[in-house]
C-alpha positions in Angstrom: 50.4 215.0 84.6 51.0 215.0 80.9 55.0 215.5 82.3 54.3 212.7 84.8 52.6 210.4 82.5 55.4 211.2 79.8 58.2 210.6 81.9 56.3 207.0 83.0 56.3 206.6 79.2 60.4 206.9 78.3 61.0 205.1 81.6 58.8 201.7 80.2 60.8 202.7 76.5 64.3 202.7 78.4 63.4 199.7 80.6 62.1 197.2 77.4 65.3 198.7 75.5 67.4 197.7 78.7 65.1 194.1 78.6 66.1 193.4 75.1 69.9 193.6 75.3 69.9 191.5 78.6 68.1 188.9 76.5 70.4 189.7 73.4 73.2 189.2 75.3 72.3 186.5 77.2 71.8 184.8 74.0 75.4 185.9 72.6 76.8 183.9 75.7 75.1 181.1 75.4 75.9 180.9 71.1 79.3 181.9 72.4 79.6 178.9 75.6 78.3 176.3 72.4 81.0 177.7 69.8 83.6 177.1 71.9 81.7 174.0 74.0 84.1 170.5 74.8 83.7 168.6 71.5 85.9 166.0 69.1 86.2 165.6 65.7 84.1 162.9 64.2 85.4 160.6 61.4 82.6 159.2 59.2 84.4 157.6 56.7 88.4 156.0 56.5 89.6 153.5 53.7 93.2 152.2 52.7 95.3 154.6 50.3 94.5 153.4 46.8 96.6 152.4 45.1 98.0 151.0 48.1 101.2 153.3 49.5 103.7 151.4 51.9 105.7 152.5 55.2 107.2 151.3 58.3 106.9 154.4 60.5 104.3 157.3 60.4 103.8 159.1 57.3 103.2 163.0 57.2 100.6 164.6 55.6 99.7 168.8 54.9 97.9 170.4 52.1 99.8 172.2 49.3 99.0 173.8 46.0 94.8 172.6 46.4 95.8 168.9 47.4 96.4 167.1 50.3 100.0 165.7 50.4 101.0 162.9 51.8 105.4 161.8 52.4 106.6 158.7 53.8 109.6 157.1 54.3 109.5 154.1 52.2 109.9 150.3 53.2 113.5 150.4 51.8 114.2 153.6 54.1 116.3 155.3 51.6 114.1 157.7 50.3 111.0 159.9 51.5 108.1 159.0 49.0 105.0 161.4 47.6 101.4 160.2 47.1 98.5 163.2 47.1 95.0 163.4 46.8 91.9 165.5 46.4 90.0 163.9 49.2 88.4 160.7 50.1 84.8 159.8 51.0 83.0 156.7 52.3 85.3 154.2 52.0 87.2 155.0 49.4 90.6 157.1 49.4 91.8 157.8 46.3 95.8 158.7 45.9 98.0 159.3 43.0 101.5 158.0 43.6 104.2 160.7 42.9 107.2 158.5 43.3 110.2 159.0 45.3 111.0 162.7 45.9 113.8 163.1 48.3 116.8 160.9 49.5 117.2 160.6 53.3 121.5 160.4 52.4 121.2 157.5 54.8 118.9 155.0 55.5 115.9 156.6 57.9 114.4 154.5 60.5 111.9 157.5 61.3 109.0 158.9 59.1 109.6 162.7 58.0 108.2 165.7 59.2 106.6 168.1 56.9 105.2 171.4 56.9 104.7 174.8 54.3 106.3 177.7 54.9 107.3 180.9 52.7 105.0 179.3 49.9 107.8 176.1 50.2 107.4 172.3 51.2 109.9 171.6 53.5 110.7 168.0 55.0 113.3 166.6 57.7 114.0 163.2 58.9 116.4 161.5 61.2 119.3 159.4 59.4 122.2 157.6 61.8 121.2 160.1 64.6 121.2 163.5 62.4 118.6 165.7 61.3 118.6 166.4 57.3 115.8 168.8 55.6 115.4 169.6 52.4 112.5 172.1 50.7 110.6 172.4 47.6 108.5 175.3 45.7 106.5 173.0 44.4 106.1 170.0 46.7 107.7 167.2 43.6 111.0 168.4 43.3 112.9 169.0 46.2 116.8 170.0 46.5 119.6 167.9 48.0 119.0 167.0 51.4 121.2 169.2 53.9 122.5 168.3 57.3 120.6 170.4 59.8 123.9 173.1 60.7 123.7 172.3 64.6 122.7 168.7 65.8 121.2 168.0 69.3 124.2 167.8 72.2 123.3 166.2 75.9 125.3 166.5 79.2 127.7 164.2 77.3 128.4 165.9 74.3 126.6 162.8 71.8 123.2 164.0 71.2 122.2 161.3 68.5 118.5 162.2 67.5 116.6 159.2 68.1 112.9 160.3 67.2 110.9 161.9 64.1 111.1 165.3 64.2 108.8 167.7 64.0 108.0 171.6 62.2 106.3 174.7 63.2 105.2 178.3 62.1 105.3 181.1 64.6 106.2 184.7 64.1 107.6 184.0 60.6 110.3 181.8 61.8 110.4 177.9 61.4 110.7 175.8 63.9 112.1 172.1 64.7 111.8 170.3 67.6 113.8 166.8 68.4 114.2 164.1 70.7 118.1 163.4 71.3 120.0 161.0 73.4 120.8 162.1 76.4 122.8 160.7 79.8 121.8 157.5 81.7 120.2 156.3 78.5 117.4 158.4 78.2 116.1 160.6 75.5 115.1 164.5 76.5 112.9 166.8 74.0 115.2 169.4 73.3 114.1 173.0 72.0 114.3 174.3 68.7 115.9 175.0 65.9 115.3 178.1 63.9 115.3 179.2 60.5 116.8 181.4 58.9 118.8 182.0 61.2 120.8 179.1 61.4 121.1 178.2 65.0 119.6 176.4 67.7 118.4 177.4 70.7 118.1 174.7 73.2 115.4 174.0 76.0 114.7 170.8 78.1 112.3 169.9 80.7 113.3 168.3 83.5 111.6 164.7 83.1 113.1 162.4 80.3 111.0 162.4 77.2 110.0 159.2 76.1 109.1 159.6 72.4 109.3 162.8 70.5 107.3 166.3 70.5 104.9 168.0 67.6 104.3 171.2 67.6 101.4 174.0 66.7 100.1 177.2 66.7 97.4 178.1 68.8 96.0 181.7 69.5 98.6 183.5 69.1 101.0 180.9 70.6 103.9 178.4 70.1 102.7 174.9 71.4 104.8 171.8 72.0 104.0 168.1 73.1 105.7 165.1 74.2 105.7 162.2 76.3 107.7 161.1 79.2 107.9 157.8 81.4 106.2 157.7 84.9 105.1 155.2 86.5 105.2 153.2 83.5 103.0 155.1 82.0 103.7 157.7 79.1 102.5 160.6 80.5 101.6 163.5 78.0 103.4 166.6 78.6 102.8 170.2 76.9 104.3 173.6 77.2 103.3 176.6 75.6 104.8 180.1 75.0 103.8 183.8 73.5 107.6 185.2 72.5 109.0 181.7 71.5 111.2 181.3 74.5 109.6 181.2 77.9 107.5 178.1 78.3 104.7 177.3 81.0 104.6 173.3 81.1 101.7 171.0 82.1 100.8 167.2 82.2 97.6 166.3 79.8 95.2 163.5 82.0 96.2 161.0 79.6 98.8 158.8 78.5 99.9 157.7 74.6 102.4 155.7 73.0 104.6 157.1 70.3 104.8 160.9 69.2 101.9 162.9 70.2 100.4 164.7 67.5 99.3 168.5 68.4 96.8 169.7 65.8 94.4 172.8 65.4 90.5 171.8 63.9 87.3 174.0 64.4 89.0 176.6 66.2 89.5 174.2 69.1 93.1 172.7 70.3 93.9 168.8 70.2 96.0 166.4 70.9 96.0 163.0 69.5 97.6 159.5 69.4 97.9 156.3 69.9 97.3 154.4 73.4 100.0 152.5 75.0 97.9 149.7 76.0 97.0 146.6 74.5 94.5 147.8 72.5 96.7 150.3 70.8 93.8 152.9 69.6 93.7 156.1 68.6 92.8 158.7 71.3 92.4 162.7 71.3 92.2 165.1 74.2 91.1 168.6 73.7 92.7 171.6 75.2 89.0 173.1 76.8 88.7 176.1 79.6 92.6 176.5 80.3 92.9 172.4 80.5 93.1 169.1 78.6 90.5 166.8 78.9 90.9 163.5 79.8 90.0 162.7 76.2 88.0 160.1 73.4 89.0 156.7 72.2 88.4 156.3 68.6 88.7 153.2 66.8 91.4 153.2 64.7 93.7 150.8 66.0 97.2 152.2 65.3 101.1 150.7 65.5 102.8 154.6 64.8 102.1 157.9 65.5 99.2 159.7 62.8 99.4 162.9 61.3 96.3 165.0 61.4 95.4 167.6 58.8 92.4 169.6 57.9 91.6 169.6 53.9 88.4 171.7 51.9 87.4 172.0 56.2 87.3 168.3 56.9 89.8 167.0 59.1 92.2 163.8 57.8 93.7 161.6 60.0 96.9 159.7 58.0 98.3 156.6 59.7 100.1 153.5 59.3 98.0 150.4 59.1 98.1 148.4 62.5 98.4 145.0 60.3 100.7 145.7 57.8 103.2 148.8 55.9 100.0 150.0 54.1 98.4 154.0 54.3 95.2 154.6 55.5 93.2 157.7 55.6 89.7 158.9 58.0 88.2 162.0 57.1 
């Protein structure tokens, strides 16, 4: 009798433990699902950079040396300028003008790309169809611009770079993507320059690209995004690779004008840019559940592609004003 009672007690004990474990597991799954739920960034403030900074093209924003650094092509096109900020709040976005930090070699019609690699700030831009780059150990004093050792070429071997380049760091290497002129007058996205090996590896998608690409790393994979023109709409195309060579390509259910910009925020991957409709609003899509969402429209109005970076846990969107040449920040 006592053995039977003890058996029932032990069974009840095991049942209770199993039930508790099941409940805890369910809560864990629920919490995990919330952590990776579909969500979009919010911007609680935004303002014109003060003092006023001006550019005709897209600025680039990175974090280096404990400050937010904004690099942009001056309105004359013959220099890359820099302004720094310790952050914006509400309707105030104070910046410190550093001044011109890099000579563009010849007049540049594109904004720069900027990234931190090996504890240095790297800049790249296009001047007269050629790609130039330089780097700095303090983010201010840059060396003499160097023409990238091999320019993008196409079937007719006349591969002028036609859009702003983009940087990415993957598996310890620095990558650069660019859009180059191709046959029939259509640009085509080409992949990638790799440094320090100083050679180009080409990767082309069969569709003509309408605007240049952007790069980022998410979940151990290198991602690239660009736009192609289909049915009079600039469809966003995305490609990802785990080895830096073999890409999986897909199209996102959204259209953007200009260069789509990839960024990672709160452990999620996003692509953002301006719509190619009359409103030119900011639009952001999230990579969720193995596919891209149709996205969310924001109130910011753009004429150039924005730049995204995370500074002190806050997402910053840096852009050229829709109405003039002024640089604005949203956070």
